[in-house]
HTML snippet that shows the backbone in 3Dmol.js (N, CA, C, O; Angstrom):
<script src="https://3Dmol.org/build/3Dmol-min.js"></script>
<div id="view" style="width:600px;height:400px;position:relative"></div>
<script>
const pdb = `
ATOM      1  N   MET A   1     117.484 121.205  68.382  1.00  0.00           N
ATOM      2  CA  MET A   1     117.263 121.460  69.790  1.00  0.00           C
ATOM      3  C   MET A   1     115.926 120.938  70.295  1.00  0.00           C
ATOM      4  O   MET A   1     115.758 120.736  71.498  1.00  0.00           O
ATOM      5  N   ALA A   2     114.993 120.722  69.414  1.00  0.00           N
ATOM      6  CA  ALA A   2     113.671 120.258  69.832  1.00  0.00           C
ATOM      7  C   ALA A   2     113.756 118.873  70.477  1.00  0.00           C
ATOM      8  O   ALA A   2     113.014 118.586  71.417  1.00  0.00           O
ATOM      9  N   LYS A   3     114.639 118.024  69.989  1.00  0.00           N
ATOM     10  CA  LYS A   3     114.779 116.690  70.555  1.00  0.00           C
ATOM     11  C   LYS A   3     115.236 116.742  72.009  1.00  0.00           C
ATOM     12  O   LYS A   3     114.741 115.978  72.837  1.00  0.00           O
ATOM     13  N   ALA A   4     116.172 117.628  72.329  1.00  0.00           N
ATOM     14  CA  ALA A   4     116.674 117.730  73.699  1.00  0.00           C
ATOM     15  C   ALA A   4     115.565 118.176  74.651  1.00  0.00           C
ATOM     16  O   ALA A   4     115.459 117.670  75.768  1.00  0.00           O
ATOM     17  N   LYS A   5     114.748 119.114  74.208  1.00  0.00           N
ATOM     18  CA  LYS A   5     113.648 119.567  75.058  1.00  0.00           C
ATOM     19  C   LYS A   5     112.622 118.463  75.242  1.00  0.00           C
ATOM     20  O   LYS A   5     112.098 118.281  76.340  1.00  0.00           O
ATOM     21  N   ASP A   6     112.329 117.721  74.177  1.00  0.00           N
ATOM     22  CA  ASP A   6     111.365 116.641  74.292  1.00  0.00           C
ATOM     23  C   ASP A   6     111.856 115.546  75.221  1.00  0.00           C
ATOM     24  O   ASP A   6     111.087 115.033  76.034  1.00  0.00           O
ATOM     25  N   SER A   7     113.120 115.182  75.110  1.00  0.00           N
ATOM     26  CA  SER A   7     113.632 114.124  75.979  1.00  0.00           C
ATOM     27  C   SER A   7     113.708 114.600  77.433  1.00  0.00           C
ATOM     28  O   SER A   7     113.472 113.816  78.352  1.00  0.00           O
ATOM     29  N   ALA A   8     114.032 115.858  77.643  1.00  0.00           N
ATOM     30  CA  ALA A   8     114.062 116.388  79.010  1.00  0.00           C
ATOM     31  C   ALA A   8     112.655 116.441  79.596  1.00  0.00           C
ATOM     32  O   ALA A   8     112.453 116.138  80.772  1.00  0.00           O
ATOM     33  N   ALA A   9     111.706 116.818  78.786  1.00  0.00           N
ATOM     34  CA  ALA A   9     110.323 116.875  79.257  1.00  0.00           C
ATOM     35  C   ALA A   9     109.793 115.473  79.547  1.00  0.00           C
ATOM     36  O   ALA A   9     109.090 115.266  80.536  1.00  0.00           O
ATOM     37  N   MET A  10     110.127 114.515  78.691  1.00  0.00           N
ATOM     38  CA  MET A  10     109.700 113.142  78.918  1.00  0.00           C
ATOM     39  C   MET A  10     110.318 112.600  80.204  1.00  0.00           C
ATOM     40  O   MET A  10     109.664 111.871  80.950  1.00  0.00           O
ATOM     41  N   GLN A  11     111.550 112.947  80.458  1.00  0.00           N
ATOM     42  CA  GLN A  11     112.232 112.510  81.680  1.00  0.00           C
ATOM     43  C   GLN A  11     111.509 113.044  82.915  1.00  0.00           C
ATOM     44  O   GLN A  11     111.318 112.312  83.886  1.00  0.00           O
ATOM     45  N   ARG A  12     111.110 114.307  82.884  1.00  0.00           N
ATOM     46  CA  ARG A  12     110.405 114.903  84.022  1.00  0.00           C
ATOM     47  C   ARG A  12     109.020 114.301  84.203  1.00  0.00           C
ATOM     48  O   ARG A  12     108.582 114.065  85.330  1.00  0.00           O
ATOM     49  N   MET A  13     108.330 114.053  83.095  1.00  0.00           N
ATOM     50  CA  MET A  13     106.944 113.595  83.183  1.00  0.00           C
ATOM     51  C   MET A  13     106.822 112.133  83.607  1.00  0.00           C
ATOM     52  O   MET A  13     105.886 111.786  84.327  1.00  0.00           O
ATOM     53  N   PHE A  14     107.743 111.269  83.177  1.00  0.00           N
ATOM     54  CA  PHE A  14     107.564 109.844  83.388  1.00  0.00           C
ATOM     55  C   PHE A  14     108.587 109.196  84.304  1.00  0.00           C
ATOM     56  O   PHE A  14     108.412 108.034  84.670  1.00  0.00           O
ATOM     57  N   SER A  15     109.645 109.894  84.689  1.00  0.00           N
ATOM     58  CA  SER A  15     110.667 109.299  85.534  1.00  0.00           C
ATOM     59  C   SER A  15     110.179 109.227  86.978  1.00  0.00           C
ATOM     60  O   SER A  15     109.792 110.240  87.561  1.00  0.00           O
ATOM     61  N   ASN A  16     110.201 108.037  87.543  1.00  0.00           N
ATOM     62  CA  ASN A  16     109.837 107.806  88.947  1.00  0.00           C
ATOM     63  C   ASN A  16     108.402 108.181  89.278  1.00  0.00           C
ATOM     64  O   ASN A  16     108.101 108.504  90.427  1.00  0.00           O
ATOM     65  N   VAL A  17     107.506 108.145  88.292  1.00  0.00           N
ATOM     66  CA  VAL A  17     106.103 108.458  88.557  1.00  0.00           C
ATOM     67  C   VAL A  17     105.313 107.161  88.577  1.00  0.00           C
ATOM     68  O   VAL A  17     105.364 106.378  87.628  1.00  0.00           O
ATOM     69  N   ARG A  18     104.589 106.939  89.651  1.00  0.00           N
ATOM     70  CA  ARG A  18     103.749 105.759  89.818  1.00  0.00           C
ATOM     71  C   ARG A  18     102.302 106.215  89.912  1.00  0.00           C
ATOM     72  O   ARG A  18     102.022 107.347  90.307  1.00  0.00           O
ATOM     73  N   VAL A  19     101.384 105.323  89.547  1.00  0.00           N
ATOM     74  CA  VAL A  19      99.958 105.604  89.613  1.00  0.00           C
ATOM     75  C   VAL A  19      99.308 104.521  90.458  1.00  0.00           C
ATOM     76  O   VAL A  19      99.573 103.335  90.266  1.00  0.00           O
ATOM     77  N   CYS A  20      98.460 104.928  91.391  1.00  0.00           N
ATOM     78  CA  CYS A  20      97.749 103.982  92.244  1.00  0.00           C
ATOM     79  C   CYS A  20      96.706 103.245  91.402  1.00  0.00           C
ATOM     80  O   CYS A  20      95.990 103.867  90.618  1.00  0.00           O
ATOM     81  N   MET A  21      96.622 101.940  91.562  1.00  0.00           N
ATOM     82  CA  MET A  21      95.676 101.161  90.771  1.00  0.00           C
ATOM     83  C   MET A  21      94.279 101.163  91.387  1.00  0.00           C
ATOM     84  O   MET A  21      93.342 100.663  90.764  1.00  0.00           O
ATOM     85  N   LYS A  22      94.113 101.707  92.580  1.00  0.00           N
ATOM     86  CA  LYS A  22      92.789 101.788  93.185  1.00  0.00           C
ATOM     87  C   LYS A  22      92.152 103.160  92.987  1.00  0.00           C
ATOM     88  O   LYS A  22      90.986 103.252  92.606  1.00  0.00           O
ATOM     89  N   CYS A  23      92.916 104.234  93.244  1.00  0.00           N
ATOM     90  CA  CYS A  23      92.320 105.574  93.186  1.00  0.00           C
ATOM     91  C   CYS A  23      92.925 106.460  92.107  1.00  0.00           C
ATOM     92  O   CYS A  23      92.519 107.614  91.975  1.00  0.00           O
ATOM     93  N   ASN A  24      93.891 105.955  91.325  1.00  0.00           N
ATOM     94  CA  ASN A  24      94.520 106.673  90.211  1.00  0.00           C
ATOM     95  C   ASN A  24      95.279 107.933  90.617  1.00  0.00           C
ATOM     96  O   ASN A  24      95.442 108.839  89.799  1.00  0.00           O
ATOM     97  N   ALA A  25      95.739 108.008  91.849  1.00  0.00           N
ATOM     98  CA  ALA A  25      96.557 109.138  92.275  1.00  0.00           C
ATOM     99  C   ALA A  25      97.967 108.970  91.740  1.00  0.00           C
ATOM    100  O   ALA A  25      98.486 107.855  91.696  1.00  0.00           O
ATOM    101  N   LYS A  26      98.599 110.082  91.329  1.00  0.00           N
ATOM    102  CA  LYS A  26      99.970 110.042  90.836  1.00  0.00           C
ATOM    103  C   LYS A  26     100.931 110.300  91.985  1.00  0.00           C
ATOM    104  O   LYS A  26     100.757 111.248  92.750  1.00  0.00           O
ATOM    105  N   ILE A  27     101.950 109.450  92.104  1.00  0.00           N
ATOM    106  CA  ILE A  27     102.936 109.561  93.172  1.00  0.00           C
ATOM    107  C   ILE A  27     104.320 109.543  92.554  1.00  0.00           C
ATOM    108  O   ILE A  27     104.635 108.638  91.781  1.00  0.00           O
ATOM    109  N   ARG A  28     105.151 110.519  92.875  1.00  0.00           N
ATOM    110  CA  ARG A  28     106.533 110.562  92.400  1.00  0.00           C
ATOM    111  C   ARG A  28     107.421 110.011  93.503  1.00  0.00           C
ATOM    112  O   ARG A  28     107.469 110.564  94.601  1.00  0.00           O
ATOM    113  N   THR A  29     108.131 108.911  93.211  1.00  0.00           N
ATOM    114  CA  THR A  29     108.915 108.255  94.246  1.00  0.00           C
ATOM    115  C   THR A  29     110.149 107.581  93.654  1.00  0.00           C
ATOM    116  O   THR A  29     110.164 107.220  92.477  1.00  0.00           O
ATOM    117  N   ASN A  30     111.166 107.416  94.464  1.00  0.00           N
ATOM    118  CA  ASN A  30     112.360 106.671  94.084  1.00  0.00           C
ATOM    119  C   ASN A  30     112.355 105.270  94.676  1.00  0.00           C
ATOM    120  O   ASN A  30     113.167 104.433  94.283  1.00  0.00           O
ATOM    121  N   LYS A  31     111.450 105.000  95.616  1.00  0.00           N
ATOM    122  CA  LYS A  31     111.384 103.712  96.305  1.00  0.00           C
ATOM    123  C   LYS A  31     110.048 103.027  95.996  1.00  0.00           C
ATOM    124  O   LYS A  31     109.120 103.110  96.801  1.00  0.00           O
ATOM    125  N   PRO A  32     109.934 102.359  94.857  1.00  0.00           N
ATOM    126  CA  PRO A  32     108.632 101.800  94.479  1.00  0.00           C
ATOM    127  C   PRO A  32     108.132 100.678  95.387  1.00  0.00           C
ATOM    128  O   PRO A  32     106.923 100.538  95.571  1.00  0.00           O
ATOM    129  N   GLY A  33     109.013  99.894  95.948  1.00  0.00           N
ATOM    130  CA  GLY A  33     108.590  98.770  96.783  1.00  0.00           C
ATOM    131  C   GLY A  33     108.107  99.174  98.166  1.00  0.00           C
ATOM    132  O   GLY A  33     107.297  98.469  98.769  1.00  0.00           O
ATOM    133  N   LYS A  34     108.588 100.285  98.671  1.00  0.00           N
ATOM    134  CA  LYS A  34     108.270 100.699 100.036  1.00  0.00           C
ATOM    135  C   LYS A  34     107.279 101.857 100.086  1.00  0.00           C
ATOM    136  O   LYS A  34     107.067 102.445 101.147  1.00  0.00           O
ATOM    137  N   THR A  35     106.675 102.187  98.960  1.00  0.00           N
ATOM    138  CA  THR A  35     105.795 103.339  98.886  1.00  0.00           C
ATOM    139  C   THR A  35     104.345 102.906  98.896  1.00  0.00           C
ATOM    140  O   THR A  35     103.983 101.892  98.298  1.00  0.00           O
ATOM    141  N   LYS A  36     103.522 103.676  99.573  1.00  0.00           N
ATOM    142  CA  LYS A  36     102.083 103.454  99.497  1.00  0.00           C
ATOM    143  C   LYS A  36     101.402 104.748  99.079  1.00  0.00           C
ATOM    144  O   LYS A  36     101.984 105.829  99.172  1.00  0.00           O
ATOM    145  N   CYS A  37     100.182 104.628  98.625  1.00  0.00           N
ATOM    146  CA  CYS A  37      99.435 105.763  98.087  1.00  0.00           C
ATOM    147  C   CYS A  37      99.176 106.796  99.171  1.00  0.00           C
ATOM    148  O   CYS A  37      98.882 106.456 100.317  1.00  0.00           O
ATOM    149  N   ARG A  38      99.288 108.056  98.793  1.00  0.00           N
ATOM    150  CA  ARG A  38      99.069 109.140  99.756  1.00  0.00           C
ATOM    151  C   ARG A  38      97.582 109.352 100.034  1.00  0.00           C
ATOM    152  O   ARG A  38      97.221 109.917 101.067  1.00  0.00           O
ATOM    153  N   LYS A  39      96.710 108.899  99.115  1.00  0.00           N
ATOM    154  CA  LYS A  39      95.270 109.088  99.288  1.00  0.00           C
ATOM    155  C   LYS A  39      94.602 107.912  99.997  1.00  0.00           C
ATOM    156  O   LYS A  39      93.908 108.090 100.998  1.00  0.00           O
ATOM    157  N   CYS A  40      94.822 106.699  99.459  1.00  0.00           N
ATOM    158  CA  CYS A  40      94.080 105.551  99.983  1.00  0.00           C
ATOM    159  C   CYS A  40      94.939 104.584 100.788  1.00  0.00           C
ATOM    160  O   CYS A  40      94.394 103.708 101.461  1.00  0.00           O
ATOM    161  N   GLY A  41      96.272 104.714 100.743  1.00  0.00           N
ATOM    162  CA  GLY A  41      97.144 103.850 101.525  1.00  0.00           C
ATOM    163  C   GLY A  41      97.460 102.517 100.869  1.00  0.00           C
ATOM    164  O   GLY A  41      98.118 101.675 101.480  1.00  0.00           O
ATOM    165  N   SER A  42      97.010 102.306  99.644  1.00  0.00           N
ATOM    166  CA  SER A  42      97.252 101.053  98.936  1.00  0.00           C
ATOM    167  C   SER A  42      98.715 100.949  98.523  1.00  0.00           C
ATOM    168  O   SER A  42      99.371 101.960  98.271  1.00  0.00           O
ATOM    169  N   LYS A  43      99.221  99.714  98.456  1.00  0.00           N
ATOM    170  CA  LYS A  43     100.592  99.491  98.016  1.00  0.00           C
ATOM    171  C   LYS A  43     100.654  99.041  96.563  1.00  0.00           C
ATOM    172  O   LYS A  43     101.739  98.791  96.038  1.00  0.00           O
ATOM    173  N   SER A  44      99.495  98.934  95.905  1.00  0.00           N
ATOM    174  CA  SER A  44      99.472  98.498  94.508  1.00  0.00           C
ATOM    175  C   SER A  44      99.642  99.703  93.586  1.00  0.00           C
ATOM    176  O   SER A  44      98.686 100.420  93.291  1.00  0.00           O
ATOM    177  N   LEU A  45     100.891  99.907  93.138  1.00  0.00           N
ATOM    178  CA  LEU A  45     101.234 101.024  92.267  1.00  0.00           C
ATOM    179  C   LEU A  45     101.782 100.480  90.956  1.00  0.00           C
ATOM    180  O   LEU A  45     102.380  99.405  90.927  1.00  0.00           O
ATOM    181  N   ARG A  46     101.578 101.219  89.876  1.00  0.00           N
ATOM    182  CA  ARG A  46     102.128 100.859  88.573  1.00  0.00           C
ATOM    183  C   ARG A  46     102.847 102.072  88.015  1.00  0.00           C
ATOM    184  O   ARG A  46     102.631 103.197  88.464  1.00  0.00           O
ATOM    185  N   LEU A  47     103.713 101.833  87.022  1.00  0.00           N
ATOM    186  CA  LEU A  47     104.384 102.945  86.355  1.00  0.00           C
ATOM    187  C   LEU A  47     103.395 103.722  85.515  1.00  0.00           C
ATOM    188  O   LEU A  47     102.450 103.146  84.977  1.00  0.00           O
ATOM    189  N   LYS A  48     103.597 105.013  85.396  1.00  0.00           N
ATOM    190  CA  LYS A  48     102.746 105.817  84.527  1.00  0.00           C
ATOM    191  C   LYS A  48     103.056 105.464  83.083  1.00  0.00           C
ATOM    192  O   LYS A  48     104.222 105.413  82.691  1.00  0.00           O
ATOM    193  N   SER A  49     102.020 105.221  82.289  1.00  0.00           N
ATOM    194  CA  SER A  49     102.234 104.835  80.897  1.00  0.00           C
ATOM    195  C   SER A  49     102.449 106.070  80.042  1.00  0.00           C
ATOM    196  O   SER A  49     101.883 107.130  80.309  1.00  0.00           O
ATOM    197  N   LYS A  50     103.266 105.926  79.018  1.00  0.00           N
ATOM    198  CA  LYS A  50     103.534 107.037  78.106  1.00  0.00           C
ATOM    199  C   LYS A  50     102.427 107.098  77.077  1.00  0.00           C
ATOM    200  O   LYS A  50     102.088 106.085  76.466  1.00  0.00           O
ATOM    201  N   GLN A  51     101.862 108.271  76.882  1.00  0.00           N
ATOM    202  CA  GLN A  51     100.781 108.444  75.915  1.00  0.00           C
ATOM    203  C   GLN A  51     101.355 108.822  74.565  1.00  0.00           C
ATOM    204  O   GLN A  51     102.314 109.590  74.487  1.00  0.00           O
ATOM    205  N   MET A  52     100.778 108.290  73.510  1.00  0.00           N
ATOM    206  CA  MET A  52     101.207 108.593  72.155  1.00  0.00           C
ATOM    207  C   MET A  52     100.604 109.927  71.715  1.00  0.00           C
ATOM    208  O   MET A  52      99.441 110.212  72.002  1.00  0.00           O
ATOM    209  N   LYS A  53     101.391 110.733  71.026  1.00  0.00           N
ATOM    210  CA  LYS A  53     100.879 111.978  70.469  1.00  0.00           C
ATOM    211  C   LYS A  53     100.049 111.676  69.232  1.00  0.00           C
ATOM    212  O   LYS A  53     100.276 110.665  68.568  1.00  0.00           O
ATOM    213  N   ALA A  54      99.101 112.530  68.918  1.00  0.00           N
ATOM    214  CA  ALA A  54      98.280 112.345  67.723  1.00  0.00           C
ATOM    215  C   ALA A  54      99.174 112.493  66.481  1.00  0.00           C
ATOM    216  O   ALA A  54      99.940 113.450  66.368  1.00  0.00           O
ATOM    217  N   GLY A  55      99.068 111.554  65.574  1.00  0.00           N
ATOM    218  CA  GLY A  55      99.861 111.606  64.354  1.00  0.00           C
ATOM    219  C   GLY A  55     101.213 110.935  64.452  1.00  0.00           C
ATOM    220  O   GLY A  55     101.884 110.754  63.436  1.00  0.00           O
ATOM    221  N   ALA A  56     101.630 110.563  65.649  1.00  0.00           N
ATOM    222  CA  ALA A  56     102.931 109.889  65.818  1.00  0.00           C
ATOM    223  C   ALA A  56     102.743 108.398  65.609  1.00  0.00           C
ATOM    224  O   ALA A  56     101.670 107.851  65.864  1.00  0.00           O
ATOM    225  N   LYS A  57     103.800 107.749  65.141  1.00  0.00           N
ATOM    226  CA  LYS A  57     103.728 106.306  64.907  1.00  0.00           C
ATOM    227  C   LYS A  57     104.435 105.539  65.984  1.00  0.00           C
ATOM    228  O   LYS A  57     104.472 104.309  65.943  1.00  0.00           O
TER     229      LYS A  57
END
`;
const viewer = $3Dmol.createViewer("view");
viewer.addModel(pdb, "pdb");
viewer.setStyle({}, {cartoon: {color: "spectrum"}});
viewer.zoomTo();
viewer.render();
</script>
């Protein structure tokens, strides 16, 4: 059961999450091309990168 919880948690944390490349604000959106940052108004967004856990390969 641990795998199902991990995959569900990963889905929530990284699905449709973008990060502003100017101010590093996190934005959850389904429309990446038409979205701008809520803080600075920039349109340069990237996907949130997945971080590796300590000890994982």
